[in-house]
C-alpha positions as CSV (number, residue, x, y, z in Angstrom):
1,X,-3.5,8.3,0.3
2,X,-1.0,10.6,1.8
3,X,-2.4,13.5,-0.1
4,X,-5.0,14.1,2.7
5,X,-2.8,13.7,5.7
6,X,-2.2,17.0,7.5
7,X,-5.1,18.8,5.9
8,X,-7.9,20.5,7.9
9,X,-11.5,19.8,7.1
10,X,-12.8,23.2,6.1
11,X,-16.3,22.5,4.9
12,X,-18.9,19.8,4.5
13,X,-21.4,20.1,1.7
14,X,-24.6,18.1,2.3
15,X,-26.8,16.8,-0.5
16,X,-27.2,13.9,-3.0
17,X,-23.4,13.4,-2.5
18,X,-21.4,14.5,0.6
19,X,-18.5,16.7,-0.3
20,X,-15.7,17.2,2.2
21,X,-13.4,20.2,1.4
22,X,-9.9,20.3,2.9
23,X,-7.4,23.1,3.5
24,X,-4.9,21.9,0.9
25,X,-7.6,22.1,-1.8
26,X,-8.4,18.4,-1.8
27,X,-12.0,17.1,-1.8
28,X,-13.6,13.8,-0.9
29,X,-16.9,13.0,-2.5
30,X,-19.0,10.3,-0.8
31,X,-21.9,8.7,-2.6
32,X,-22.8,5.9,-0.3
33,X,-23.4,5.4,3.5
34,X,-20.3,6.2,5.5
35,X,-19.7,5.6,9.2
36,X,-18.1,8.0,11.7
37,X,-16.7,6.4,14.8
38,X,-16.0,8.9,17.6
39,X,-16.2,9.4,21.4
40,X,-20.0,9.4,21.3
41,X,-20.1,6.1,19.4
42,X,-20.9,5.3,15.8
43,X,-23.0,7.4,13.5
44,X,-24.0,6.5,10.0
45,X,-23.8,9.3,7.5
46,X,-25.8,9.0,4.3
47,X,-25.9,11.3,1.3
48,X,-29.3,12.6,0.5
49,X,-31.7,15.4,1.3
50,X,-31.9,14.5,5.0
51,X,-28.3,13.7,5.8
52,X,-27.0,13.4,9.3
53,X,-25.1,16.3,10.8
54,X,-22.6,14.0,12.5
55,X,-19.8,15.2,10.2
56,X,-20.0,18.5,12.1
57,X,-18.0,16.8,14.8
58,X,-14.9,16.7,12.6
59,X,-15.3,20.1,11.0
60,X,-12.1,22.0,11.6
61,X,-10.2,18.8,12.6
62,X,-7.0,17.7,10.8
63,X,-6.6,14.4,9.0
64,X,-3.9,12.3,10.8
65,X,-4.1,9.2,8.6
66,X,-5.8,8.4,5.3
67,X,-5.8,4.9,3.8
68,X,-7.5,2.7,1.2
69,X,-7.9,-0.9,2.4
70,X,-7.7,-3.9,0.0
71,X,-11.5,-4.0,0.0
72,X,-11.7,-0.5,-1.4
73,X,-12.7,1.1,1.9
74,X,-11.4,4.6,2.5
75,X,-10.6,5.5,6.1
76,X,-9.7,8.9,7.4
77,X,-8.4,9.2,11.0
78,X,-8.6,12.7,12.5
79,X,-6.3,14.1,15.1
80,X,-9.2,14.6,17.5
81,X,-9.8,10.8,17.5
82,X,-12.8,10.2,15.2
83,X,-12.4,7.9,12.2
84,X,-14.5,8.2,9.0
85,X,-14.9,5.0,6.9
86,X,-16.5,4.7,3.4
87,X,-16.9,1.2,2.1
88,X,-17.3,0.1,-1.5
89,X,-20.7,-0.3,-3.1
90,X,-21.4,-3.3,-5.4
91,X,-23.3,-1.3,-7.9
92,X,-21.9,2.2,-8.0
93,X,-18.8,4.4,-7.3
94,X,-18.8,5.0,-3.5
95,X,-16.2,7.6,-3.0
96,X,-13.7,9.8,-4.8
97,X,-10.7,11.9,-3.7
98,X,-9.6,14.8,-5.9
99,X,-6.5,16.8,-5.2
100,X,-5.8,20.3,-6.2
101,X,-2.9,19.1,-8.4
102,X,-5.1,17.0,-10.6
103,X,-4.8,13.5,-8.9
104,X,-8.1,11.6,-8.8
105,X,-8.7,8.4,-6.9
106,X,-12.1,6.6,-7.3
107,X,-13.6,3.5,-5.7
108,X,-15.3,1.8,-8.6
109,X,-18.3,-0.6,-8.2
110,X,-17.3,-3.7,-6.3
111,X,-14.2,-2.1,-4.6
112,X,-11.7,-1.7,-7.4
113,X,-9.7,1.5,-6.9
114,X,-8.6,3.6,-9.9
115,X,-6.2,6.5,-9.8
116,X,-5.5,9.1,-12.4
117,X,-2.6,11.6,-12.1
118,X,-2.2,14.9,-13.9
119,X,-0.7,13.3,-17.0
120,X,-3.5,11.8,-19.2
121,X,-1.4,8.7,-20.0
122,X,-0.9,7.7,-16.4
123,X,-3.6,5.5,-15.1
124,X,-3.3,2.9,-12.3
125,X,-6.0,0.4,-11.6
126,X,-5.7,-2.1,-8.7
127,X,-7.9,-5.2,-8.8
128,X,-8.8,-6.9,-5.6
129,X,-7.7,-10.5,-5.4
130,X,-10.8,-12.7,-5.3
């Protein structure tokens, strides 16, 4: 998930899905509850029409690390210290990362992660060992 490292979080769009926009043109779409761990503790951030404003704490911060765990959880560590984590959902896609160059990575229901690159014939699907 190196495509997010070094990018600054430029905007957060609140609504039925949370959209994080980064300086390199990448976007993260969150469609399930996420958690933000920071100096003031943990905040749950949920998409919807009454979302938390906790993501304002990382607005303008730069992604230090970005990883996808074997469970399908996406984690973003910011230079200022906070970490954002979005886990898988059993019934729906929970998150997606889209880069400006056409790469798309999606956490499918149950935690499988699929990635599509710019070429239409290149698809990578990782199945979690059960």
